[in-house]
N, C-alpha and C positions, 0 to 999 in steps of 0.2 A: 398304448392309450390312443383313442380317437382324437383327432384335432379339435372337433367341436366340443367334446367333453373337457379337454384340456383348457380351451379358451374360457369356458364357463368357470372352471376352478380358478384360473388366473384372474379373471375379472373380480371374483369374490375376494381374492387375495388383495388386489389393489384397493378395493373399496374398504375392506374391513381392517386389514393389517397395515396397509400403507397409508390409509386415510385420505385417498385421492378424492377430489370433488366429483360430484355426479357428472359434471360437464366433461372432465378429463376421462372418467371411466367410459362415458358414452363415445368419446372420440376413439379410445382404445378398442372398444367393441366394434365400431365401424371398420377400423383398419384391419383388425384381426379377422373379421368376417370376410373381408375382401381377399385376404391371403388364403383363407380356408377355401373359398370358392375357386380361386385360381388353382390351388393344389388339387382340388377334386377334379377339375378339368384335365389335369395331368395324370389322373388316376391315383393320386396320393390322398389317403384319408386318415393315416395315422401319423403321429408326431415323428416316428422314426424315419419317415420319408422326407422330412423337412431338411434339405441340405442347402449349401451355399448357392449352388447353381440355380435351384428352384427359386430361392429368394431374390437372386439377381434378376432372373427372368421376370419375376413379378414386378419389380421396380421398373424394369425396362418397358414392360407393357404399360405401366402407368405413365411413363414419359411419352410413349408413342400416342397415348390418348390425350396428351396435351395438358396434363395436370400441372399445377404450379409447382415451382421448386420447393416452396415452403411446405406444400402438402406432401410431396414425395419425401422430404426430410422428416416430416412428422411420422409418416408411415414407417419409414426405416427405423426410427426411434421406438415406435410401438412394438415392432416385431423383434427388435433387439432385446427389449425388456422381457418379452414373452419367452424367447429362447434361453435367455439367461436364467429365468425362473425354472424352465424345464430342466436345465442342467442342475440347478441347486436342489430340485426335488427328486432328482434321479431318473426323470423320465427320458433324458437323453444322456449319452455318455460324453458327448462334446457339445460345444455351443456353436452352431453354424452362423449365428448372428454377429459374432465378434469381428469377422472380416467383411461384414456387409457395409458398404460405403454408399453414401447418398450425396447429391449435390448440396452445396452450402445454400441455405435459404438466404435470399437477398433481403437485407434489412433496410427497410425504408424508414426515413425519419417520420415520426408521428406528427400529426397536425397540432399546431400550437396556436391558440388564440392570443393575440397581444393583450397585455394588461389593460390598456385604455379601452379596447373593444369589449373585454369582459365587463369592465365598469359600466360601459354604455348599455350592454345587454341587461345587466342586473338592474340598472336604472329603469329601463323600460318595463321589466317584470315587476318592479316595485310600484310603478304607476298603475299597472293592471291590478295588482294586489290591493291598492288603495281604494278600489271600487267596492271592496268587501266581498268579492266573489271567492267562496271557499276554495275552488279549484285553482284560481290564480294565486291565492295565498299559499296553497300547498306547493305549486310549481316553483314559486320563488324560494321556498324553504329547500326544495329538492336541489335546485341549481346552486344555491348558496352553499349547501353542505357538500355537494359533489366537488365544488371548486375549493372550498375552505379546507376540507379534510382529504382531498385527493383520493376519493373512494372509487373502487371498482363498482360497476352498476350492480353486480350480484351482492356485493357487500351492502350497498345502499338499501336495496329492496329487502334484504334479510334482517334489517334492524328492527328491533322492538322498541316500544316506548321505554322499557327498562334499560335499554342499551345507552340511553342518553343521560349523562350527568350534567344537568343544567347549571348546577352550582360551580363545578370545575370547568365547564365548557369542554367536555370530552365525550367521545362516543367509543363504546366497546365494540370492536369489529371482529367478525369471524372471517378470516381471509382464506387464501388457497391452502389446501392441505390441513384444514381445520385449525389453522394457527390464529390465535387470538392476539389482538393488539389494541392498545388504547391510543386514540388519535385526538389531538386538540382541534378546536375550531375557534374562529375569531368572533368579534363583537357583532359584525353585520349578520353573520350566520346565526348567532345566538338570538338576535332580535327577530329574525325571520322564523326560526324554530319555535320561539316562545309564542309568537302570534299564531302560528299554525296549531300548536298543541292546545292553546287556550281557547281559540275561536274556531278555526277552520275544521280541524279534525272532528270535534264534537258535532259540528254542523253537518259534515259529510256522513257521519255515522247515523245521526238522527234522521236525515233525509232518506238514507238507504233503508232504515228500519221502517219508516212510514210508507215508502214505496212498496216494500215487501209485504207489509200488513194489508195494504190496499189490494195488491195482487192476490193474496190469499183469500181476502174477503170476496172479491169478485168471482174467483174460481169456485169457492165454496157455495156461493149463491147459485151459480150456474148449475153445479152438480145437484144441489138440493132440488132445484126446479125440475131437472130431468128425472130425478129419482121419484119425485112426487107424481109426475105425469105417467111414470111407468106403472103398468098394472102389477099389483101384488108386490110392490117394492117395500122392503123393510125400512121403517122410518128410523130405527135406532142404529142402523149400521153406519159406521163412520165413513165419510166420503173420502175419495182419493185426495181431494184438495186439503182436507184436514190432516191426512197422514203425511202429505208432502210439505206442510207448512214449515216444518223445521228445516227443510232443505233450501228454502228460499228466504227465510228470515235471517238477517245478519246476526251472528252470535257476537258475544263480547270479544273484541278483536284486540290482540296485543301488538299487532303490527304498527310500526311508526307511521309509515305512509300508506294510506288507504285510497281506494278508488271510489267512484260514485256509487257503486253497489255495496260498499262497506267492507269489501275484502282487501287483503294485502295487495298493494300495487305491484304489478309484474314488470319484468325486465323489458318486454316489448312496449309497454305503456311509457316507460321512461325514455326508451329510444325514440318514440314518436315525439315526445315533448322536446327532447334535445334537438332532434333533426329539424323540427319546425323553427327552433330558435336560431340554429346555426345557418339556416338558409338565408337569414337576413344579414349575415356577416360576410365580408370578403374573404377570399382564400379558398384553397381546394383541399381535398383529402377527406378521410372519413368524417361523417357528421354525427357520430354516436357519443354517448356519455363519456367515453374514454378521452375525448378531446379535452375535457375539463381536468381530468387527472394528469394528462400530458402537460397541459398548460400550467397547472399548479406546480408540478415538479420542476419545470423549466424556469418559472418565475422565482422559485425558491433558490435555485442555483444562481440565477442572474443576480439575486439579491445578496449573495455571499454565503448561503448555507453550505455546510460541510456535506460532502457526497455521502458519507456513511450515515449521517443524520437523515438525509433524504431517503436513503435506502430503508432505514428503520421506519420512517414516516409512511412510506409506500407499502411496506410489508414485503419487499423483495427478498427472496432467499439468497440471491447472488448479487454481488456488487456489479458484476458485468451487465446485468439487466438495467441497473440504474444509470450506468455510464452512457447509455444511449442519449440521455438528456444533456450530457456535457457536449455531445456532438451537435445537438440541436442548438445549444447556446453558441457554439463556435460558428455554426452556419448563419445564425442570426447576426453575429458580429461581422462576418464576412459581407453579408448583404448590406448592413449599415455602412461598412467601410466603402463598398463599391458605390453606394448611393451618395455618400457625403464627402468622401476624401477627394480633393481636386486632382490628385495624381494616382487615383485607384486604377 
């Protein structure tokens, strides 16, 4: 079997049968395309030619190119999954990936925003929302929910209005691996969400619909004028603007968080919102939406929550993933000790 064809079959397997997310499948596709290109440069185009020496050389080349240890570790994991599947399906008699080793990825502690700083940030957002600006009201609801429910950004933007149970103060989230979980949120997030759903979201959708209608009307008028001036033009033929109206007019949107054009808010938009907010706070580290997820998990453990309960709350498949937050709490304790204890 050719390597490229085998990769296509494997990616279909991980998407459909394993239920991997689109993001994970894309990462697998990138890693396996790289190993296929490397193998082709070595004159290997069929899976039978994938042996341990070739795979080791591939990782060594990545190291020489200066790729991060985490990237190399991920690439090794991708190819091990691929070769294991080739063995299970009978495409290979042995699995060359079982003995493929990669450097341990360095695990850095995530950025955590202190609870008082989160309160201050949310207070500033609330003041902006009090002006009545629908975007400011929406942004407050986004940050409140990110922090209150410790959501991944992909989970947040994937929420529909029907995902929110306002009576029980819970959201139904579709996490990694298409695993669904129910996550609670508190009173401040409830107030922000209620205000957004009742006032800001309808205003955003109405403004987007009005803007789309104006755009369609102007385009239609321009084309009608051009058609009327053209010699021999058919007056009854529909204009291109009329045919494209449906593509620019916002449709009934079930998404919970929407943008100014009426469509579902995207991941990049949320990143921009969060990055602008975290620039105002002290501290270093990544300034993406995950900072609020990290902060919520750490604050839960600091407040005495059980580790397994936090694991379920975050939707982690492994307790080991959640344990990173116990290290964060320990580091914060050490810093406080060094700062406050007279004999530190």
